[in-house]
Structures are given as structure tokens and as C-alpha cells.
Biopython code that builds the backbone (N, CA, C, O; Angstrom):
import numpy as np
from Bio.PDB.StructureBuilder import StructureBuilder

atoms = [
    (1, "MET", "N", (93.911, 89.993, 104.270)),
    (1, "MET", "CA", (92.580, 90.509, 104.081)),
    (1, "MET", "C", (92.207, 90.365, 102.608)),
    (1, "MET", "O", (93.012, 90.663, 101.725)),
    (2, "LYS", "N", (91.006, 89.917, 102.355)),
    (2, "LYS", "CA", (90.545, 89.745, 100.980)),
    (2, "LYS", "C", (90.469, 91.094, 100.280)),
    (2, "LYS", "O", (90.113, 92.109, 100.878)),
    (3, "GLY", "N", (90.816, 91.076, 98.990)),
    (3, "GLY", "CA", (90.730, 92.281, 98.194)),
    (3, "GLY", "C", (91.989, 93.119, 98.196)),
    (3, "GLY", "O", (92.027, 94.184, 97.579)),
    (4, "PHE", "N", (93.034, 92.650, 98.889)),
    (4, "PHE", "CA", (94.294, 93.377, 98.955)),
    (4, "PHE", "C", (95.448, 92.459, 98.600)),
    (4, "PHE", "O", (95.353, 91.237, 98.712)),
    (5, "ARG", "N", (96.541, 93.075, 98.167)),
    (5, "ARG", "CA", (97.761, 92.326, 97.880)),
    (5, "ARG", "C", (98.952, 93.156, 98.342)),
    (5, "ARG", "O", (98.829, 94.352, 98.604)),
    (6, "LEU", "N", (100.075, 92.518, 98.434)),
    (6, "LEU", "CA", (101.302, 93.217, 98.794)),
    (6, "LEU", "C", (101.684, 94.157, 97.662)),
    (6, "LEU", "O", (101.556, 93.803, 96.490)),
    (7, "ASN", "N", (102.144, 95.329, 97.998)),
    (7, "ASN", "CA", (102.571, 96.305, 97.001)),
    (7, "ASN", "C", (103.618, 95.653, 96.089)),
    (7, "ASN", "O", (104.556, 95.036, 96.594)),
    (8, "PRO", "N", (103.485, 95.772, 94.761)),
    (8, "PRO", "CA", (104.430, 95.121, 93.849)),
    (8, "PRO", "C", (105.807, 95.795, 93.777)),
    (8, "PRO", "O", (106.741, 95.230, 93.208)),
    (9, "ASP", "N", (105.937, 96.985, 94.344)),
    (9, "ASP", "CA", (107.218, 97.703, 94.337)),
    (9, "ASP", "C", (108.119, 97.104, 95.425)),
    (9, "ASP", "O", (108.018, 97.469, 96.596)),
    (10, "LYS", "N", (108.988, 96.193, 95.025)),
    (10, "LYS", "CA", (109.807, 95.441, 95.986)),
    (10, "LYS", "C", (110.716, 96.345, 96.821)),
    (10, "LYS", "O", (110.898, 96.096, 98.013)),
    (11, "GLU", "N", (111.283, 97.381, 96.221)),
    (11, "GLU", "CA", (112.157, 98.295, 96.956)),
    (11, "GLU", "C", (111.367, 99.040, 98.039)),
    (11, "GLU", "O", (111.838, 99.202, 99.165)),
    (12, "TYR", "N", (110.166, 99.486, 97.684)),
    (12, "TYR", "CA", (109.310, 100.182, 98.643)),
    (12, "TYR", "C", (108.905, 99.245, 99.784)),
    (12, "TYR", "O", (108.965, 99.619, 100.956)),
    (13, "VAL", "N", (108.499, 98.040, 99.435)),
    (13, "VAL", "CA", (108.095, 97.054, 100.439)),
    (13, "VAL", "C", (109.247, 96.775, 101.404)),
    (13, "VAL", "O", (109.036, 96.665, 102.612)),
    (14, "GLU", "N", (110.449, 96.662, 100.875)),
    (14, "GLU", "CA", (111.615, 96.422, 101.723)),
    (14, "GLU", "C", (111.807, 97.557, 102.729)),
    (14, "GLU", "O", (112.121, 97.309, 103.893)),
    (15, "LYS", "N", (111.620, 98.792, 102.286)),
    (15, "LYS", "CA", (111.759, 99.947, 103.188)),
    (15, "LYS", "C", (110.700, 99.918, 104.282)),
    (15, "LYS", "O", (111.000, 100.172, 105.448)),
    (16, "ILE", "N", (109.467, 99.611, 103.910)),
    (16, "ILE", "CA", (108.388, 99.570, 104.899)),
    (16, "ILE", "C", (108.611, 98.434, 105.894)),
    (16, "ILE", "O", (108.416, 98.614, 107.096)),
    (17, "ILE", "N", (109.012, 97.283, 105.406)),
    (17, "ILE", "CA", (109.267, 96.151, 106.306)),
    (17, "ILE", "C", (110.441, 96.463, 107.236)),
    (17, "ILE", "O", (110.391, 96.126, 108.419)),
    (18, "THR", "N", (111.482, 97.094, 106.727)),
    (18, "THR", "CA", (112.612, 97.496, 107.565)),
    (18, "THR", "C", (112.143, 98.455, 108.659)),
    (18, "THR", "O", (112.537, 98.320, 109.817)),
    (19, "GLY", "N", (111.299, 99.427, 108.287)),
    (19, "GLY", "CA", (110.753, 100.359, 109.272)),
    (19, "GLY", "C", (109.892, 99.667, 110.303)),
    (19, "GLY", "O", (109.928, 100.011, 111.484)),
    (20, "THR", "N", (109.115, 98.687, 109.857)),
    (20, "THR", "CA", (108.265, 97.923, 110.765)),
    (20, "THR", "C", (109.114, 97.130, 111.757)),
    (20, "THR", "O", (108.796, 97.073, 112.945)),
    (21, "LEU", "N", (110.177, 96.529, 111.274)),
    (21, "LEU", "CA", (111.076, 95.774, 112.159)),
    (21, "LEU", "C", (111.754, 96.690, 113.176)),
    (21, "LEU", "O", (111.922, 96.313, 114.336)),
    (22, "LYS", "N", (112.141, 97.886, 112.746)),
    (22, "LYS", "CA", (112.775, 98.849, 113.661)),
    (22, "LYS", "C", (111.823, 99.292, 114.762)),
    (22, "LYS", "O", (112.254, 99.663, 115.854)),
    (23, "LYS", "N", (110.529, 99.251, 114.470)),
    (23, "LYS", "CA", (109.523, 99.641, 115.460)),
    (23, "LYS", "C", (108.888, 98.419, 116.134)),
    (23, "LYS", "O", (107.766, 98.489, 116.637)),
    (24, "ASP", "N", (109.608, 97.320, 116.137)),
    (24, "ASP", "CA", (109.150, 96.090, 116.813)),
    (24, "ASP", "C", (107.784, 95.614, 116.328)),
    (24, "ASP", "O", (106.954, 95.185, 117.129)),
    (25, "GLY", "N", (107.549, 95.690, 115.009)),
    (25, "GLY", "CA", (106.321, 95.170, 114.434)),
    (25, "GLY", "C", (105.203, 96.175, 114.282)),
    (25, "GLY", "O", (104.126, 95.837, 113.792)),
    (26, "HIS", "N", (105.445, 97.411, 114.696)),
    (26, "HIS", "CA", (104.424, 98.450, 114.582)),
    (26, "HIS", "C", (104.557, 99.181, 113.259)),
    (26, "HIS", "O", (105.650, 99.288, 112.703)),
    (27, "CYS", "N", (103.438, 99.683, 112.760)),
    (27, "CYS", "CA", (103.403, 100.407, 111.497)),
    (27, "CYS", "C", (104.371, 101.586, 111.545)),
    (27, "CYS", "O", (104.309, 102.397, 112.469)),
    (28, "PRO", "N", (105.270, 101.693, 110.555)),
    (28, "PRO", "CA", (106.235, 102.792, 110.563)),
    (28, "PRO", "C", (105.593, 104.146, 110.270)),
    (28, "PRO", "O", (106.233, 105.180, 110.464)),
    (29, "CYS", "N", (104.358, 104.163, 109.814)),
    (29, "CYS", "CA", (103.662, 105.417, 109.501)),
    (29, "CYS", "C", (102.954, 106.013, 110.715)),
    (29, "CYS", "O", (102.492, 107.153, 110.670)),
    (30, "GLN", "N", (102.872, 105.253, 111.782)),
    (30, "GLN", "CA", (102.180, 105.708, 112.983)),
    (30, "GLN", "C", (103.165, 106.253, 114.003)),
    (30, "GLN", "O", (104.239, 105.686, 114.206)),
    (31, "VAL", "N", (102.794, 107.356, 114.646)),
    (31, "VAL", "CA", (103.659, 107.959, 115.658)),
    (31, "VAL", "C", (103.643, 107.116, 116.929)),
    (31, "VAL", "O", (104.690, 106.839, 117.516)),
    (32, "LYS", "N", (102.445, 106.712, 117.346)),
    (32, "LYS", "CA", (102.357, 105.915, 118.580)),
    (32, "LYS", "C", (102.628, 104.446, 118.283)),
    (32, "LYS", "O", (102.493, 103.989, 117.148)),
    (33, "SER", "N", (103.004, 103.734, 119.306)),
    (33, "SER", "CA", (103.239, 102.293, 119.196)),
    (33, "SER", "C", (102.464, 101.593, 120.299)),
    (33, "SER", "O", (102.897, 101.548, 121.451)),
    (34, "ASP", "N", (101.320, 101.051, 119.934)),
    (34, "ASP", "CA", (100.526, 100.285, 120.890)),
    (34, "ASP", "C", (99.875, 99.114, 120.148)),
    (34, "ASP", "O", (100.202, 98.851, 118.991)),
    (35, "ASP", "N", (98.975, 98.428, 120.802)),
    (35, "ASP", "CA", (98.360, 97.244, 120.188)),
    (35, "ASP", "C", (97.606, 97.559, 118.899)),
    (35, "ASP", "O", (97.435, 96.678, 118.056)),
    (36, "THR", "N", (97.154, 98.799, 118.734)),
    (36, "THR", "CA", (96.386, 99.155, 117.542)),
    (36, "THR", "C", (97.267, 99.411, 116.327)),
    (36, "THR", "O", (96.769, 99.472, 115.203)),
    (37, "THR", "N", (98.577, 99.562, 116.542)),
    (37, "THR", "CA", (99.474, 99.876, 115.433)),
    (37, "THR", "C", (100.359, 98.709, 115.011)),
    (37, "THR", "O", (101.240, 98.874, 114.167)),
    (38, "LEU", "N", (100.132, 97.528, 115.591)),
    (38, "LEU", "CA", (100.875, 96.346, 115.147)),
    (38, "LEU", "C", (100.453, 96.012, 113.723)),
    (38, "LEU", "O", (99.261, 95.998, 113.417)),
    (39, "CYS", "N", (101.400, 95.746, 112.867)),
    (39, "CYS", "CA", (101.133, 95.466, 111.462)),
    (39, "CYS", "C", (100.580, 94.043, 111.292)),
    (39, "CYS", "O", (101.178, 93.095, 111.802)),
    (40, "PRO", "N", (99.473, 93.877, 110.599)),
    (40, "PRO", "CA", (98.641, 94.907, 109.997)),
    (40, "PRO", "C", (97.853, 95.636, 111.073)),
    (40, "PRO", "O", (97.273, 95.015, 111.965)),
    (41, "CYS", "N", (97.838, 96.954, 110.979)),
    (41, "CYS", "CA", (97.246, 97.789, 112.027)),
    (41, "CYS", "C", (95.722, 97.690, 112.041)),
    (41, "CYS", "O", (95.102, 97.194, 111.101)),
    (42, "ASP", "N", (95.141, 98.177, 113.134)),
    (42, "ASP", "CA", (93.687, 98.132, 113.291)),
    (42, "ASP", "C", (92.972, 98.920, 112.193)),
    (42, "ASP", "O", (91.899, 98.517, 111.744)),
    (43, "LYS", "N", (93.554, 100.034, 111.758)),
    (43, "LYS", "CA", (92.921, 100.842, 110.709)),
    (43, "LYS", "C", (92.769, 100.019, 109.426)),
    (43, "LYS", "O", (91.740, 100.084, 108.753)),
    (44, "PHE", "N", (93.797, 99.255, 109.103)),
    (44, "PHE", "CA", (93.722, 98.408, 107.915)),
    (44, "PHE", "C", (92.686, 97.304, 108.108)),
    (44, "PHE", "O", (91.901, 97.023, 107.203)),
    (45, "ILE", "N", (92.684, 96.693, 109.259)),
    (45, "ILE", "CA", (91.773, 95.584, 109.526)),
    (45, "ILE", "C", (90.315, 96.051, 109.548)),
    (45, "ILE", "O", (89.442, 95.381, 108.996)),
    (46, "THR", "N", (90.049, 97.188, 110.179)),
    (46, "THR", "CA", (88.658, 97.637, 110.323)),
    (46, "THR", "C", (88.163, 98.492, 109.159)),
    (46, "THR", "O", (86.995, 98.404, 108.781)),
    (47, "GLU", "N", (89.048, 99.325, 108.581)),
    (47, "GLU", "CA", (88.622, 100.259, 107.539)),
    (47, "GLU", "C", (89.133, 99.897, 106.146)),
    (47, "GLU", "O", (88.699, 100.488, 105.157)),
    (48, "GLY", "N", (90.045, 98.937, 106.061)),
    (48, "GLY", "CA", (90.606, 98.568, 104.776)),
    (48, "GLY", "C", (91.529, 99.627, 104.203)),
    (48, "GLY", "O", (91.662, 99.747, 102.985)),
    (49, "LYS", "N", (92.173, 100.403, 105.084)),
    (49, "LYS", "CA", (93.086, 101.468, 104.649)),
    (49, "LYS", "C", (94.480, 101.208, 105.196)),
    (49, "LYS", "O", (94.695, 101.237, 106.408)),
    (50, "CYS", "N", (95.415, 100.956, 104.309)),
    (50, "CYS", "CA", (96.807, 100.765, 104.707)),
    (50, "CYS", "C", (97.531, 102.081, 104.437)),
    (50, "CYS", "O", (97.853, 102.402, 103.293)),
    (51, "CYS", "N", (97.782, 102.835, 105.501)),
    (51, "CYS", "CA", (98.376, 104.170, 105.365)),
    (51, "CYS", "C", (99.754, 104.154, 104.737)),
    (51, "CYS", "O", (100.117, 105.092, 104.028)),
    (52, "CYS", "N", (100.523, 103.117, 104.980)),
    (52, "CYS", "CA", (101.880, 103.059, 104.460)),
    (52, "CYS", "C", (101.953, 102.419, 103.066)),
    (52, "CYS", "O", (103.023, 102.351, 102.462)),
    (53, "LYS", "N", (100.808, 101.953, 102.568)),
    (53, "LYS", "CA", (100.706, 101.352, 101.226)),
    (53, "LYS", "C", (101.492, 100.054, 101.082)),
    (53, "LYS", "O", (101.895, 99.685, 99.978)),
    (54, "LEU", "N", (101.711, 99.358, 102.206)),
    (54, "LEU", "CA", (102.310, 98.037, 102.139)),
    (54, "LEU", "C", (101.338, 97.078, 101.463)),
    (54, "LEU", "O", (101.732, 96.240, 100.652)),
    (55, "PHE", "N", (100.067, 97.218, 101.812)),
    (55, "PHE", "CA", (98.996, 96.444, 101.190)),
    (55, "PHE", "C", (98.177, 97.382, 100.323)),
    (55, "PHE", "O", (97.787, 98.462, 100.765)),
    (56, "ILE", "N", (97.916, 96.974, 99.096)),
    (56, "ILE", "CA", (97.138, 97.800, 98.182)),
    (56, "ILE", "C", (95.947, 97.006, 97.664)),
    (56, "ILE", "O", (95.987, 95.776, 97.620)),
    (57, "PRO", "N", (94.877, 97.714, 97.268)),
    (57, "PRO", "CA", (93.690, 96.999, 96.767)),
    (57, "PRO", "C", (94.014, 96.263, 95.464)),
    (57, "PRO", "O", (94.817, 96.722, 94.652)),
    (58, "ILE", "N", (93.374, 95.122, 95.292)),
    (58, "ILE", "CA", (93.484, 94.380, 94.036)),
    (58, "ILE", "C", (92.569, 95.084, 93.038)),
    (58, "ILE", "O", (91.397, 95.334, 93.319)),
    (59, "GLU", "N", (93.107, 95.390, 91.902)),
    (59, "GLU", "CA", (92.310, 96.102, 90.882)),
    (59, "GLU", "C", (91.659, 95.143, 89.934)),
    (59, "GLU", "O", (90.954, 95.563, 89.016)),
]
sb = StructureBuilder()
sb.init_structure("model")
sb.init_model(0)
sb.init_chain("A")
sb.init_seg("    ")
for serial, (resi, resn, name, xyz) in enumerate(atoms, 1):
    if name == "N":
        sb.init_residue(resn, " ", resi, " ")
    sb.init_atom(name, np.array(xyz, "f"), 0.0, 1.0, " ", f" {name:<3s}", serial, name[0])
structure = sb.get_structure()
């Protein structure tokens, strides 16, 4: 998505990606696991909000 980049904190990104893999591609910050929580989740795509901070706005 334009205007965002991957979080520069490599250790944090690794933890989030590990959590995403454990949840079969779903956002580790979401309790439910359905089509709307596949990373990048619908909230990020529609609202530009990445709850887990994997993607952050470009400053």
C-alpha cells in the first residue's frame, strides 16, 4: 500500500511474522481468523491502520 513501509525494527518484524505464520497467515493481533484477518488484513487495506505495526506510515 502506498504511503507505508515495513517497520524498521527487524526483531519486532520477525516476531510479528512468526506470529502470522503460526496463525496460517492471519494477523497475530486479531482474535478471530477469517478472510478479513489475512495479512495484510482488511482493516489495513480499507482504513490504512496496521494494528500490529508491521507496516508503518512513511514520514
